C-alpha positions, 0 to 999 in steps of 0.5 A: 343798365342793371340794378343790383340788390347789392347796391345799398344806395337804392331805395329799399322796398320790403314786400310781405307775402308772395301770393298773387299780389306780391309776386305780380309786383315783384315781376313789375319791379324786376331791374327797376331802381329799387332794392327789393326784399320779398318776405314769406313764411314759405319758400314757395308760391301757392296757386290757390285756385287749385287748392281744392284739388289737393284736398280731394286728392286730385293733385299732389301738393307739388302741382300748385307750389312753385319755389320763389327762388326759381322765379326771381333767381334771375332778377338782379335787384330782388332777393327772397328771405324765408321769414315770419313777420313778428312786428312792423316798427313803422316809426323806425321803418323796420320789419322784425322777423324770426330771422332778423330785422329788415329796414325799408323805405317803402313797405308793401303788405300782401300777406293774404287772408285767413279763414273768417269764423265770424267769432264762432269758436265751436266751429273754429275748433272743429272744422277744417279750413282751406287756405294753405297747402298744409291745410289742404293736405290735412283735409285730404288725410281727414277725407281719406281717413273717413272712408277707411273708418266707414269700411269698418263701421259696425252699423249702416248708421255709423257708416252713413255718419262717417260719410256725411260731408258738410261744407260751409260757404258757397264761394268758389272754393266751397263750390269746387270742393263740393263738386270734387267730393261729388265726383269722388262719390260717383267715380272713386267710391265704386272702384276703390271702396266697393264695399261701401254703400255709395248712397250713404255718402252725403254732401251738403253745401251750406251758404248764408246768402241767397245764392252761390258764388255771390261775387259772380254773375246771377247766371253763374250762381244759378248754373253752379247750383243746378250742376251741383244738385245734378251731381247729388250735392244738397245745396242749402241757401240762406242757411247760417251755422250757429254752432257745433257740439256733440258731433252735430252742426246746429243751424240758426233755424234749429235744424241739426 
C-alpha cells in the first residue's frame, strides 16, 4: 500500500530541521501511515563533518550540500517546504513560519545547534563561527583575504600579524581546521604565495579543557595533539579566552 501526502486523513508530522537527525527520521517514515512535512530554512542538507574543508578552500560548497527534494522526491507521503520557523503554537498544534502555518499531530524539533560564545560578546562580535555553509564561505574569504593583505604589508611585523590564525575550541572542527591551515602553510603558501615568509604564519589552537577531542578517547586526544604539533600548530590546553579588544585576544592568564 502506498500512503500519499495528499491524504489529509493521515496523522500529520512536522519535522523542523533537515540535518542528520531530521533526514534519518524522514527516511524511516518513507511510505509509513503519516503525512510528513519537513521544514528547513535552506533547501539543502549540509554534510557538516567536511565544513572545515570549505573554510580552508579544500572543497566547493556544492560538495557538501545535497538538495532535500532530490532525496525525498520519490517519498510519496513526505513533502518539503522552504520555511523559517517563527513560533510554535503548542496549544493549537501549529508551527508558524514566514510562509504560513503548518498544523501537526506530532512535532519533531531537530534544528541543530549554534555556536556557543558563553556570553562573551566581544568574542561573538569579532570571531568567525563555523556552523553553516554561508559561515564557511565567509571564513574562506577572510582567510584568503588575509594572505592577499599580507602580501602588501609594509613591514614584517604587519605581515606576521595578518598571518596569525587563532582557533578557539579543540573539538573535531577546531582540530580539523587547525590541521587544514597547517597544510596550507606547508603546501599552498610556498606555491601560491611564494613572496610571503612562510614562517610568519602561525596557527594557534586554544582549548579550555585539559585535552583535545574531549568527547573521544584519550588515545585520540593524545595523537591529535601530537600530529598537530608535528605540523606546526601551537596547541594550548587549559586556556580560557577572556575577551578580544584592540586586535588582541586576552586569555584568562593575562596573556595576549
